[in-house]
C-alpha positions as CSV (number, residue, x, y, z in Angstrom):
1,M,124.5,300.4,53.9
2,P,123.3,300.9,50.3
3,K,125.8,300.8,47.5
4,I,126.6,304.1,45.9
5,K,127.1,303.8,42.1
6,E,129.8,305.7,40.4
7,K,127.4,307.2,37.9
8,N,125.6,309.1,40.7
9,F,128.7,311.3,41.2
10,P,129.5,313.9,38.6
11,R,133.3,314.0,38.1
12,N,135.4,316.9,39.2
13,K,132.6,318.5,41.3
14,S,132.2,319.1,45.0
15,L,130.2,316.5,46.8
16,T,129.4,318.6,49.8
17,G,125.6,318.8,49.3
18,F,125.2,315.1,48.7
19,V,127.4,314.1,51.7
20,I,125.4,316.4,54.1
21,F,122.1,315.0,52.8
22,Y,123.2,311.4,52.9
23,L,124.6,311.6,56.5
24,V,121.5,313.4,57.8
25,S,119.1,310.8,56.3
26,A,121.2,307.7,57.1
27,L,122.3,308.6,60.6
28,G,119.5,310.9,61.8
29,I,121.9,313.6,63.0
30,I,123.1,317.0,62.0
31,V,126.8,317.1,61.0
32,L,129.1,319.8,59.7
33,P,129.6,319.9,55.9
34,I,132.3,317.6,54.7
35,T,133.9,318.9,51.5
36,V,135.7,316.5,49.2
37,H,138.2,318.3,46.9
38,A,137.5,318.2,43.2
39,N,140.9,316.9,42.2
40,H,140.2,313.4,43.5
41,T,139.0,310.6,41.3
42,T,135.4,309.5,41.9
43,E,136.5,306.1,43.1
44,H,138.8,307.6,45.7
45,T,136.1,310.1,46.7
46,I,133.6,307.3,47.4
47,E,136.1,305.5,49.6
48,Q,136.7,308.6,51.6
49,L,133.0,309.1,52.0
50,Y,132.6,305.6,53.4
51,E,135.5,306.1,55.8
52,Q,134.1,309.4,57.1
53,I,130.6,307.8,57.6
54,K,132.3,305.0,59.6
55,V,134.1,307.5,61.8
56,L,130.8,309.3,62.5
57,Q,129.0,306.1,63.3
58,S,131.8,305.3,65.7
59,Q,131.5,308.7,67.4
60,I,127.7,308.2,67.8
61,Q,128.3,304.8,69.4
62,S,130.8,306.3,71.8
63,A,128.3,309.1,72.7
64,N,125.6,306.5,73.4
65,K,128.0,304.5,75.5
66,A,129.1,307.6,77.4
67,A,125.5,308.5,78.1
68,T,124.7,305.2,79.6
69,S,127.9,305.1,81.8
70,T,127.7,308.7,83.2
71,M,127.1,307.3,86.7
72,F,130.9,306.8,86.9
73,S,132.3,309.6,84.7
74,P,132.9,313.0,86.2
75,F,131.5,316.3,84.9
76,T,134.3,318.7,84.0
77,K,132.7,321.5,81.9
78,T,130.6,324.6,82.5
79,L,127.3,324.0,80.8
80,F,124.7,326.6,79.9
81,L,121.9,327.6,77.5
82,D,122.5,326.8,73.8
83,Y,125.6,324.7,74.5
84,S,126.0,321.5,72.5
85,D,128.3,318.7,73.7
86,L,128.4,315.1,74.8
87,E,128.6,316.3,78.4
88,V,125.2,317.8,77.9
89,A,123.9,314.4,76.9
90,K,125.5,313.0,80.1
91,L,123.8,315.7,82.1
92,Q,120.4,315.0,80.6
93,T,120.9,311.2,81.2
94,V,121.5,311.6,85.0
95,L,118.8,314.3,85.4
96,K,116.4,312.0,83.7
97,T,116.7,309.5,86.6
98,D,114.7,311.9,88.7
99,S,111.3,312.6,87.0
100,A,110.6,315.4,89.3
101,V,113.7,317.2,88.1
102,Y,113.6,316.4,84.4
103,P,110.1,315.0,83.5
104,E,110.7,315.4,79.8
105,G,113.7,313.1,79.9
106,L,115.0,314.1,76.4
107,I,118.6,313.2,75.7
108,T,119.7,315.4,72.7
109,G,123.1,316.7,73.6
110,Y,121.7,320.3,73.3
111,F,121.3,322.5,76.4
112,G,117.9,324.0,75.6
113,A,115.1,325.6,77.8
114,L,113.9,322.2,79.1
115,T,117.4,321.3,80.2
116,Q,117.9,324.7,81.8
117,S,114.6,324.3,83.8
118,A,115.8,320.8,84.9
119,V,119.1,322.2,86.1
120,K,117.2,324.9,88.1
121,R,115.1,322.2,89.8
122,F,118.2,320.2,90.6
123,Q,119.8,323.3,92.1
124,E,116.7,324.1,94.2
125,K,116.7,320.5,95.5
126,Y,120.2,320.7,96.7
127,R,120.1,324.3,98.0
128,I,122.2,325.8,95.2
129,S,121.3,329.1,93.6
130,P,118.9,328.2,90.8
131,I,120.5,330.1,87.9
132,G,120.3,327.3,85.4
133,I,124.0,327.0,84.7
134,V,126.2,324.0,85.6
135,G,129.0,325.8,87.3
136,P,131.5,324.6,90.0
137,K,129.0,324.0,92.8
138,T,126.5,322.2,90.6
139,R,129.3,320.2,89.0
140,A,130.5,319.1,92.4
141,K,127.0,318.0,93.4
142,L,126.5,316.1,90.2
143,N,129.9,314.3,90.6
144,E,129.1,313.6,94.2
145,I,125.8,311.9,93.3
146,Y,126.5,310.5,89.9
147,G,130.3,310.4,89.5
148,G,132.8,307.9,90.8
149,A,131.6,308.4,94.4
150,Q,128.5,306.6,93.4
151,E,130.3,303.4,93.9
152,T,130.6,304.0,97.6
153,K,127.0,305.1,98.3
154,N,126.3,302.1,100.6
155,F,126.9,303.8,104.0
156,S,127.1,301.7,107.2
157,L,125.5,303.6,110.1
158,K,125.2,302.4,113.7
159,I,124.4,304.3,116.9
160,I,126.8,303.5,119.7
161,S,125.6,305.7,122.5
162,P,123.0,306.2,124.0
163,N,121.9,302.7,122.9
164,G,119.6,301.6,125.6
165,G,119.4,301.4,129.4
166,E,121.0,304.9,130.1
167,Q,119.4,307.4,132.4
168,I,119.8,311.0,131.3
169,A,118.7,314.1,133.2
170,I,117.3,317.2,131.5
171,N,120.0,319.9,131.4
172,D,122.8,317.4,131.5
173,T,125.3,317.3,128.7
174,I,126.0,313.8,127.3
175,E,128.2,312.4,124.5
176,T,126.3,310.8,121.7
177,S,128.4,308.6,119.3
178,W,127.9,306.6,116.2
179,F,129.8,304.5,113.6
180,L,129.6,305.7,110.0
181,S,131.6,304.3,107.1
182,P,132.8,305.4,104.6
183,A,133.3,309.1,105.6
184,P,130.5,311.1,103.8
185,P,131.1,314.2,101.6
186,L,131.1,317.6,103.3
187,T,127.7,318.3,101.8
188,Y,125.9,315.4,103.5
189,T,123.8,315.9,106.7
190,L,123.4,313.8,109.8
191,I,120.2,314.3,111.8
192,L,119.9,313.1,115.4
193,S,116.4,313.0,116.8
194,L,114.4,311.6,119.7
195,I,111.7,309.1,118.9
196,A,109.2,306.8,120.6
197,G,108.8,309.0,123.6
198,P,106.3,311.5,124.9
199,T,107.8,314.5,123.0
200,P,109.9,313.3,120.0
201,G,111.9,315.9,118.1
202,V,115.2,316.9,116.5
203,V,118.3,316.9,118.8
204,A,120.9,318.1,116.2
205,S,121.5,318.7,112.5
206,M,125.1,318.3,111.5
207,R,126.6,319.4,108.2
208,P,129.3,318.4,107.6
209,V,129.1,315.2,109.6
210,P,131.8,315.3,112.4
211,E,134.7,313.1,111.6
212,S,135.0,312.1,115.2
213,G,131.6,310.3,115.1
214,K,130.6,312.2,118.3
215,Y,128.3,315.0,119.4
216,L,127.9,316.6,122.8
217,W,124.2,316.8,123.4
218,R,122.9,319.4,125.9
219,V,119.6,317.9,126.9
220,L,117.5,321.0,127.0
221,S,114.2,321.3,128.7
222,S,112.6,322.1,125.3
223,I,112.7,320.4,121.9
224,T,111.7,321.4,118.4
225,Q,109.1,319.4,116.6
226,S,107.7,320.4,113.2
227,D,108.5,324.1,113.6
228,M,107.1,324.1,117.1
229,V,108.8,324.0,120.5
230,F,107.6,321.6,123.2
231,M,108.7,321.0,126.8
232,L,110.7,317.9,126.9
233,Q,108.9,315.4,129.1
234,S,110.4,312.6,131.2
235,G,110.0,309.2,129.7
236,N,111.6,306.4,127.7
237,Y,113.1,307.4,124.3
238,R,115.2,306.1,121.5
239,L,117.8,308.0,119.5
240,K,117.6,307.9,115.7
241,A,120.4,308.9,113.3
242,S,119.6,309.7,109.7
243,L,122.1,310.4,106.9
244,Y,121.0,312.6,103.9
245,D,122.8,313.5,100.7
246,G,121.9,317.2,101.2
247,V,120.1,319.4,103.7
248,P,116.6,318.1,104.5
249,C,113.6,320.3,105.5
250,L,112.8,319.3,109.0
251,G,109.7,321.3,109.7
252,L,106.4,322.0,107.9
253,C,107.8,322.0,104.4
254,P,106.0,323.4,101.3
255,S,105.0,320.7,98.8
256,T,107.4,322.3,96.3
257,V,110.4,321.5,98.4
258,Q,112.2,318.4,97.1
259,Q,113.9,316.5,99.9
260,P,117.4,315.1,99.5
261,K,117.8,311.3,99.5
262,L,117.8,309.4,102.8
263,L,120.9,307.2,102.5
264,N,120.7,305.3,105.8
265,E,119.4,305.5,109.3
266,D,119.7,303.6,112.6
267,V,117.8,303.6,115.9
268,S,119.0,302.8,119.5
269,D,118.7,299.1,120.2
270,A,116.7,299.7,123.4
271,P,115.0,302.7,125.1
272,F,116.9,305.0,127.6
273,M,115.3,307.2,130.3
274,V,115.1,310.9,130.2
275,T,114.3,312.4,133.6
276,K,113.9,315.8,135.2
277,Q,117.0,317.4,136.6
278,T,117.7,316.5,140.2
279,T,117.6,319.6,142.4
280,S,120.5,319.9,144.7
281,T,119.8,320.4,148.5
282,N,123.3,321.4,149.4
283,Y,123.5,325.0,150.3
């Protein structure tokens, strides 16, 4: 930092204008005016000025550190247009990680029009009303994805049943089960679907995910596939379980729809047989 000579400071005058100019030029930020009272000596005033600059530099360093560690610090405030705060910088930092949500990626600490648009895209992605304000629902989703829960994002998922070799008749009701750890948040979705058979399609969409790890599947004679319904044909199938951090679009989705993140999935170890229902001859 350049030395400030005593002769540059007129005695017994306010240094407000100089302090503002010096801090803006030296730190590259906008700060509130700092007035030094006229009854101080010039030497004491210079010492005060240095101390205040050091405090501001420390605050800036803390802000930068907070912005880089937001993956583990929760959001607590309601944020909206024209709001300025360190939490806005944290918000911009996490939104920047998704270029489709916040392509500009500017971290300013000021909630302007670009940040508002990014918040709306984030809300649309996670099926929250896109009003551009970080309220309770949006805060909860941000904390779920980028807060402390981020440390437990490695989910273990394993299908238990049916896992191969079973024979299932159409119109029967069977129990599907899986192992999932840790327990996911209530906003997560588990999708069960038939794959690798004559007519693959979605069996069930569960949100929240049942804590029991079980689902009673009524094997209907029809199955939904890309917004269309097909007759379920006999054949060998596998069951796939997919865990998402939101509600995915399962049909013919518009290109503007942003899918939630697929966190993990598992498939039956071996095929099982789906057959036509046996007709009883006992009258």
